[in-house]
C-alpha positions in Angstrom: 97.7 114.8 137.8 97.6 115.0 134.0 98.0 111.2 133.7 95.3 110.5 136.3 92.8 112.7 134.5 93.7 111.4 131.1 93.3 107.8 132.1 90.0 108.6 133.8 88.7 110.4 130.7 89.4 107.3 128.6 87.9 104.9 131.1 84.8 107.1 131.6 84.1 107.2 127.8 84.2 103.4 127.7 81.8 103.1 130.7 79.7 106.1 130.0 76.2 104.5 130.5 77.1 101.7 132.9 78.2 103.6 136.0 76.5 106.0 138.2 78.7 108.1 140.5 77.1 108.9 143.9 78.2 111.1 146.7 76.5 110.3 150.0 75.2 112.5 152.8 78.4 112.3 154.9 80.9 112.9 152.1 82.8 115.9 150.8 83.9 115.6 147.2 86.7 118.1 146.7 89.8 118.7 144.7 90.4 115.9 142.2 87.3 114.0 143.4 85.0 116.8 142.2 86.7 116.8 138.8 86.6 113.1 138.3 83.0 113.0 139.4 82.1 115.4 136.6 83.4 112.9 134.0 80.6 110.5 134.9 77.6 110.9 132.6 75.3 109.6 135.4 75.9 111.7 138.6 73.8 111.7 141.7 74.3 113.0 145.2 72.4 113.1 148.5 71.1 116.7 149.2 73.5 117.0 152.1 76.6 115.8 150.2 79.3 118.5 149.9 81.3 119.6 146.9 84.4 121.8 147.1 86.1 123.7 144.3 89.4 125.6 144.4 92.6 126.3 142.5 95.5 123.9 142.3 97.7 124.8 145.2 100.4 123.7 147.6 99.9 125.0 151.2 97.6 127.7 149.9 100.0 129.0 147.2 98.2 128.8 143.8 100.0 127.0 141.0 98.9 129.0 137.9 99.6 126.4 135.2 98.0 123.5 137.1 95.0 125.8 137.8 94.5 126.6 134.1 94.7 122.8 133.4 92.1 122.1 136.1 89.7 124.8 134.8 90.1 123.4 131.3 89.5 119.8 132.5 86.3 120.9 134.3 85.1 122.5 131.1 86.0 119.4 129.1 84.0 117.2 131.5 81.0 119.5 131.0 81.3 119.4 127.2 81.8 115.6 127.1 78.6 115.1 129.0 76.7 117.8 127.1 76.4 119.6 130.5 76.0 123.2 129.6 74.6 123.9 133.1 77.9 123.2 134.8 79.8 125.4 132.3 77.4 128.3 132.9 77.5 127.9 136.7 81.3 127.6 136.6 81.5 130.8 134.5 79.5 132.7 137.2 81.8 131.3 139.9 85.1 131.3 138.1 86.9 133.0 140.9 86.5 129.9 143.0 88.7 128.0 140.6 91.5 130.5 140.9 91.8 130.8 144.7 93.4 128.4 147.1 90.5 128.6 149.6 87.8 126.1 148.7 84.2 127.1 148.1 82.0 124.4 149.6 78.4 123.8 148.5 75.9 121.2 149.3 74.4 119.2 146.5 71.0 120.7 147.3 72.4 124.2 146.9 74.1 123.3 143.6 70.8 121.7 142.3 68.9 124.9 143.3 71.5 126.9 141.4 71.1 124.5 138.4 74.8 123.9 138.4 74.6 120.6 136.5 76.5 118.7 139.2 73.9 116.0 139.4 72.2 114.4 136.4 69.0 116.4 135.9 69.9 118.9 138.6 68.1 116.7 141.1 69.4 115.2 144.3 68.3 111.9 145.9 69.1 109.7 148.9 70.9 106.5 148.3 67.6 104.6 148.9 65.9 106.7 146.1 68.8 106.0 143.8 68.7 102.2 144.4 64.9 102.2 143.9 65.4 104.1 140.6 68.0 101.6 139.5 65.7 98.7 140.5 67.8 97.3 143.2 
């Protein structure tokens, strides 16, 4: 897991302004997906997209050291993208990141809570995103 995240951090820095991550209306971005997604500077999601957060675990048994690593990686993603909103939201919901049971939120809920999950705390359909990108 450390190698995957480290490699992604390096790649995301190189492509920071060229790539927009998008989670569509039928997807759930959870576990490592939700962490990698946060490393994109440009993040968008359909209002119905779902995001799940939880501790590192195997069959619902929390792995403390890996969980501490994940929490730190989420905070680093927020710092790299100057995303104070996610750091503040995470601090309010920190228990989610230390329990094996996932907390699941729609992108619309996260935008309403100003969680910083999408760029500008705004959700949009794929059609809206493509129109914004001029495609």
